[in-house]
C-alpha positions as CSV (number, residue, x, y, z in Angstrom):
1,X,23.1,32.2,-11.4
2,X,19.4,32.5,-10.8
3,X,17.8,30.9,-7.7
4,X,14.2,29.7,-7.6
5,X,12.4,29.5,-4.3
6,X,9.3,27.3,-4.3
7,X,6.8,27.9,-1.6
8,X,5.4,24.6,-0.2
9,X,2.8,24.5,2.6
10,X,2.7,21.9,5.4
11,X,-0.3,20.2,3.8
12,X,1.5,19.6,0.5
13,X,4.4,18.2,2.5
14,X,2.1,15.8,4.4
15,X,0.5,14.7,1.2
16,X,3.9,14.2,-0.5
17,X,5.2,12.2,2.5
18,X,2.2,9.9,2.6
19,X,2.2,9.3,-1.2
20,X,5.9,8.6,-1.4
21,X,5.9,6.3,1.7
22,X,2.9,4.3,0.5
23,X,4.2,4.1,-3.1
24,X,7.5,2.7,-1.8
25,X,5.9,-0.1,0.3
26,X,5.6,1.4,3.8
27,X,2.5,-0.2,5.5
28,X,-0.6,1.9,5.8
29,X,-0.6,1.7,9.6
30,X,2.8,3.3,9.8
31,X,1.7,6.1,7.5
32,X,-1.5,6.5,9.4
33,X,0.5,7.0,12.6
34,X,2.9,9.5,11.0
35,X,-0.1,11.6,9.8
36,X,-1.9,11.2,13.1
37,X,-5.1,9.9,11.3
38,X,-7.6,8.4,13.6
39,X,-7.8,5.2,11.5
40,X,-6.0,3.5,8.6
41,X,-9.3,3.7,6.6
42,X,-8.9,7.5,6.6
43,X,-5.4,7.2,5.3
44,X,-6.5,4.7,2.6
45,X,-9.4,6.9,1.6
46,X,-7.0,9.8,0.9
47,X,-4.0,7.9,-0.4
48,X,-5.2,4.7,-2.1
49,X,-4.1,6.2,-5.5
50,X,-0.5,5.8,-4.3
51,X,-0.7,2.0,-4.1
52,X,-2.5,0.7,-7.2
53,X,0.4,-1.6,-8.1
54,X,-0.2,-3.4,-4.8
55,X,-3.6,-4.5,-6.1
56,X,-1.9,-6.0,-9.2
57,X,0.7,-7.7,-7.0
58,X,-2.0,-9.2,-4.7
59,X,-4.1,-10.4,-7.7
60,X,-1.0,-12.1,-9.2
61,X,-0.1,-13.7,-6.0
62,X,-3.6,-15.0,-5.4
63,X,-3.7,-16.4,-9.0
64,X,-0.4,-18.2,-8.4
65,X,-1.5,-19.6,-5.2
66,X,-4.8,-20.9,-6.6
67,X,-3.1,-22.3,-9.7
68,X,-0.4,-24.2,-7.8
69,X,-0.9,-27.9,-7.8
70,X,-0.8,-29.4,-4.3
71,X,2.1,-31.6,-3.5
72,X,1.5,-35.3,-3.3
73,X,0.3,-36.3,0.2
74,X,-0.5,-32.7,1.2
75,X,-3.7,-32.2,3.1
76,X,-5.9,-29.7,1.2
77,X,-9.1,-30.1,3.2
78,X,-8.6,-26.7,4.8
79,X,-8.6,-25.1,1.3
80,X,-11.9,-26.7,0.3
81,X,-13.9,-26.3,3.5
């Protein structure tokens, strides 16, 4: 049997951790804290590639919300002002 040893440095582990957590729905603030970034914008700047499907989900949700017909008697003034 042959064993293969892969060398992985701490930066690769940090990057893998952040990418996997974000891609699986962990919020940016939690990942920011785990990585000890000063702000969530730093985390997003580095790892936004891990969450592109979230943009599609947000667009679909907004489209559904805007396309929904208001129920009869519902006050929609807040939506138009």
